[in-house]
C-alpha positions in Angstrom: 16.1 104.2 76.7 17.4 102.7 80.0 16.1 99.9 82.1 13.6 100.5 84.9 14.9 98.7 87.9 13.2 97.8 91.1 14.5 96.1 94.2 12.2 93.8 96.2 12.8 93.1 99.9 10.4 90.8 101.7 11.2 91.6 105.3 9.0 93.5 107.8 11.9 95.1 109.7 13.5 96.4 106.5 10.1 97.8 105.4 9.7 99.6 108.7 13.2 101.2 108.5 12.6 102.3 104.9 9.2 103.8 105.8 10.8 105.6 108.7 13.6 106.9 106.4 16.1 105.4 108.8 19.1 105.1 106.4 21.6 104.3 109.2 19.3 101.8 110.7 18.8 100.1 107.4 22.6 100.0 106.7 23.1 98.4 110.1 20.3 95.9 109.5 21.6 94.9 106.1 25.1 94.4 107.7 23.6 92.2 110.5 21.1 90.2 108.4 23.3 88.2 106.1 20.3 86.1 105.1 18.2 89.1 103.9 17.2 88.5 100.3 17.0 91.4 97.9 15.7 90.7 94.4 16.2 93.1 91.6 14.1 93.2 88.4 14.6 95.2 85.2 11.7 96.3 83.0 11.9 97.7 79.5 9.3 100.3 80.1 7.7 102.3 82.9 4.3 100.9 81.9 5.6 97.3 82.2 7.0 98.2 85.6 3.7 99.8 86.8 1.8 96.7 85.6 4.1 94.4 87.6 3.8 96.5 90.7 0.0 96.7 90.5 -0.1 92.9 90.5 2.6 92.6 93.1 0.6 94.6 95.7 -2.8 93.3 94.6 -4.8 92.5 97.7 -2.6 94.3 100.2 -4.2 96.7 102.6 -2.6 100.1 102.3 -3.2 100.8 106.0 -1.2 97.8 107.2 2.5 96.9 106.7 2.8 94.5 103.7 5.9 92.7 105.0 7.6 93.6 101.7 8.9 96.8 100.2 9.8 97.8 96.6 12.5 100.3 96.0 12.2 102.0 92.7 15.3 103.3 91.0 15.0 106.9 90.0 12.9 107.9 93.0 15.1 110.1 95.1 13.6 108.9 98.5 14.9 105.4 97.7 18.3 106.3 96.4 20.2 106.0 99.8 18.7 102.6 100.4 19.5 101.4 96.9 23.0 102.6 97.3 23.4 100.6 100.5 22.1 97.5 98.7 24.6 98.0 95.9 27.6 98.6 98.1 
C-alpha cells in the first residue's frame, strides 16, 4: 500500500487561485513568490490522513477563506497544482 500524501500551502492568494481552478495563474504565482512555503506530509493510511485534516481545519468557518489550502494526492482536481509544485 502506498503513502497518502498531502501538500499544505498557507497563503491566501494561492488558496484563491486553486479554488478558482486557475492553473496558469497558480503557475505564475509560484514562479513569482520564491518565499512561498509548501509543506508535504505522508500518511500510512487514509484514516490517518482524514484524522489529521479534521484537526487541521478544526475551527475554520467553511464560508470564509481559511488562508491555507491542502492539496490531496489522488484527487484529480488537485493534480495540475501538485504537478506544478513538483516541477
